[in-house]
C-alpha positions as CSV (number, residue, x, y, z in Angstrom):
1,M,-27.5,-14.3,60.9
2,I,-26.9,-10.6,60.6
3,R,-29.8,-8.5,62.0
4,W,-30.1,-5.1,60.3
5,T,-31.4,-1.8,62.6
6,R,-33.2,0.9,60.5
7,S,-30.2,3.1,61.2
8,A,-27.8,0.5,60.1
9,A,-29.3,0.1,56.9
10,I,-29.4,4.2,56.3
11,A,-25.6,4.0,57.3
12,A,-24.8,1.5,54.7
13,A,-26.7,3.1,51.9
14,V,-25.1,6.4,52.7
15,A,-21.8,4.4,52.5
16,G,-22.4,2.4,49.2
17,A,-23.5,5.8,47.5
18,A,-20.4,7.4,48.7
19,V,-18.2,4.7,47.1
20,L,-20.5,4.8,43.9
21,M,-19.6,8.5,43.6
22,A,-15.9,8.3,44.3
23,A,-15.8,5.6,41.7
24,G,-17.4,7.8,39.1
25,C,-15.3,10.8,39.9
26,G,-11.7,11.3,38.9
27,S,-8.8,13.8,38.4
28,D,-10.0,14.6,35.0
29,G,-13.4,15.8,35.8
30,G,-15.3,12.9,34.8
31,K,-14.0,12.5,31.5
32,S,-13.5,9.1,30.1
33,K,-10.2,7.9,28.5
34,T,-12.2,7.8,25.1
35,D,-12.9,11.4,25.5
36,G,-9.0,12.0,26.0
37,T,-8.7,9.6,22.9
38,S,-10.7,11.5,20.7
39,A,-9.4,15.0,21.6
40,A,-5.9,13.8,20.8
41,V,-7.0,12.0,17.4
42,L,-8.8,15.0,16.0
43,K,-6.0,17.5,17.0
44,A,-3.5,15.5,15.1
45,A,-6.1,14.8,12.1
46,R,-6.6,18.7,11.8
47,E,-2.7,19.3,11.8
48,Y,-2.2,17.1,9.1
49,Q,-5.2,18.1,7.0
50,E,-4.3,21.7,7.6
51,A,-0.6,21.2,6.7
52,A,-1.5,19.2,3.5
53,N,-3.8,21.7,2.3
54,R,-1.1,24.5,2.4
55,G,1.3,22.2,0.7
56,D,3.3,22.4,4.1
57,W,4.9,18.8,3.8
58,P,7.7,19.3,6.6
59,K,4.9,19.2,8.8
60,A,2.1,17.1,7.2
61,C,5.1,14.3,6.6
62,T,5.7,14.2,10.5
63,L,2.1,13.1,11.2
64,M,2.3,10.0,8.7
65,T,3.2,7.0,9.9
66,S,6.2,5.4,8.3
67,R,4.3,3.2,6.3
68,L,2.3,6.2,4.6
69,R,5.3,8.2,4.0
70,G,6.9,5.2,2.5
71,G,10.3,6.2,4.3
72,T,11.9,8.6,6.4
73,V,9.9,12.2,6.9
74,A,13.1,13.5,4.9
75,D,12.2,11.3,2.4
76,C,8.7,12.2,2.2
77,E,9.7,15.8,2.1
78,D,12.0,15.2,-1.2
79,S,9.2,13.2,-2.8
80,H,6.8,16.1,-2.6
81,A,9.3,18.8,-3.7
82,A,10.2,16.6,-6.6
83,N,6.6,16.3,-7.4
84,P,4.4,19.5,-7.2
85,A,1.6,17.7,-8.8
86,A,1.2,15.8,-5.0
87,V,0.5,19.0,-3.3
88,E,-3.0,19.5,-2.4
89,H,-5.1,21.7,-4.5
90,W,-2.1,22.2,-7.2
91,S,-3.0,23.2,-10.6
92,P,-0.5,24.2,-13.5
93,T,-1.4,27.6,-14.5
94,P,-0.6,29.2,-18.2
95,T,2.0,32.3,-18.7
96,A,2.5,34.7,-21.6
97,P,5.6,34.0,-23.5
98,E,8.5,36.2,-22.9
99,T,9.3,39.1,-24.9
100,P,11.3,38.0,-27.9
101,T,14.7,39.4,-28.2
102,L,14.6,39.6,-32.0
103,P,12.8,41.9,-34.1
104,P,9.5,40.8,-34.6
105,A,8.0,39.5,-38.1
106,T,6.2,41.9,-40.3
107,Y,3.8,41.4,-43.2
108,A,4.4,43.5,-46.6
109,D,2.3,45.9,-45.6
110,G,4.9,46.9,-42.5
111,S,2.2,45.5,-39.9
112,T,4.0,43.2,-37.0
113,V,2.9,39.6,-37.0
114,P,1.9,38.5,-33.5
115,P,3.7,36.1,-31.6
116,P,2.3,32.4,-31.4
117,A,0.3,32.0,-27.8
118,I,2.2,29.5,-25.8
119,A,1.2,28.2,-22.8
120,T,3.9,27.1,-20.0
121,P,3.2,25.3,-16.6
122,T,4.5,27.9,-13.7
123,G,4.4,25.5,-10.9
124,P,2.4,25.3,-7.9
125,D,-0.8,27.3,-7.7
126,F,-2.5,26.7,-4.7
127,A,-6.4,27.3,-4.0
128,D,-8.1,28.9,-1.5
129,T,-9.0,26.3,1.3
130,G,-11.8,26.8,4.2
131,K,-11.8,25.6,7.9
132,V,-10.9,22.0,8.2
133,D,-14.1,20.3,9.8
134,L,-13.6,17.0,11.4
135,S,-16.2,14.9,12.9
136,N,-17.6,11.0,13.5
137,V,-14.5,9.9,15.1
138,T,-14.7,5.8,15.5
139,A,-12.6,3.1,16.7
140,I,-11.9,0.8,13.5
141,P,-10.2,-2.6,13.4
142,A,-7.2,-3.5,11.4
143,A,-7.3,-3.9,7.6
144,G,-5.0,-5.5,5.7
145,N,-1.6,-3.8,6.3
146,H,-3.3,-0.9,8.2
147,P,-3.4,-1.2,12.1
148,A,-6.5,-0.6,14.2
149,G,-7.0,3.0,15.0
150,W,-9.3,5.7,14.9
151,A,-11.4,7.1,11.8
152,V,-12.0,10.7,11.1
153,Y,-14.3,12.5,8.7
154,A,-12.8,15.6,7.5
155,T,-14.2,18.3,5.3
156,W,-13.1,21.6,3.7
157,S,-13.7,24.0,0.8
158,V,-11.9,24.6,-2.1
159,I,-12.0,27.8,-4.0
160,W,-10.5,28.5,-7.1
161,P,-10.5,32.1,-8.6
162,G,-13.9,32.3,-10.9
163,K,-15.2,29.0,-10.0
164,P,-18.0,28.1,-8.1
165,V,-17.1,26.9,-4.2
166,D,-16.5,23.1,-4.2
167,T,-16.1,20.6,-1.1
168,D,-13.4,18.0,-0.2
169,R,-14.1,15.0,1.8
170,R,-11.6,12.8,3.3
171,A,-11.6,9.8,5.4
172,L,-8.3,9.6,7.4
173,R,-7.2,6.3,9.7
174,L,-5.0,7.5,12.6
175,V,-3.0,4.9,14.4
176,Q,-0.6,5.3,17.5
177,E,3.3,5.5,16.4
178,D,6.5,7.0,18.2
179,G,4.1,8.0,21.0
180,G,1.5,9.8,18.9
181,W,-1.3,9.7,16.5
182,K,-0.4,9.7,13.1
183,V,-2.2,9.1,9.6
184,D,-1.7,5.8,8.2
185,Q,-4.6,5.6,5.7
186,Q,-6.4,8.8,3.7
187,E,-9.5,7.8,1.3
188,D,-11.1,10.6,-0.9
189,A,-13.7,8.8,-2.6
190,I,-16.2,9.6,0.1
191,T,-19.5,11.6,0.0
192,S,-21.0,11.2,3.6
193,P,-20.0,10.2,7.2
194,A,-22.2,6.9,6.7
195,E,-19.1,5.8,4.1
196,L,-16.4,6.4,6.7
197,T,-15.5,2.9,8.1
198,A,-16.3,1.2,4.8
199,I,-14.0,3.0,2.7
200,L,-11.2,2.5,5.4
201,G,-11.6,-1.0,5.4
202,R,-10.1,-1.3,1.9
203,V,-6.8,-2.9,1.8
204,T,-4.8,-0.1,-0.1
205,P,-0.7,-0.3,-0.2
């Protein structure tokens, strides 16, 4: 039987407290592994969404998983270059018809017949987009062919000339691939963070 003196009990309590303090401290200043993961996930999500918003697919494609790209990074870039409508916030805009090379037609009284109004698409026309806000980083399980990873709620403003400011909302799933965090799923039919994990649970191609 061990007999504890008052001084021995105090010494044991101090030693135990020291052990607990040491266990709670680390080289990262007390931050948990989850904190570090969240920061890395948010960084990758922001870089992807900002690149997609400005149509920088050489950058955005590198931040997608091979499954979401549907092939290599080069394949992804070629696909978006061939399909400008896939650019975020793109809209065709009409232009005035080119100046005719032939003399304009005239009426009997000598007045000129105006040329018909013809609208033709000019290519990608980008809306102004605001800062990408990210929140609600949440661990999520695998769903269909999407691996387990982290969900992120992304929002940003979309501004077209002469129109009210709109807000886009997107749910992103990020998973680890090739040593980094990549976007593996994105869903736009989301209205609040409450729908984040449910919408990413859908099985999509």
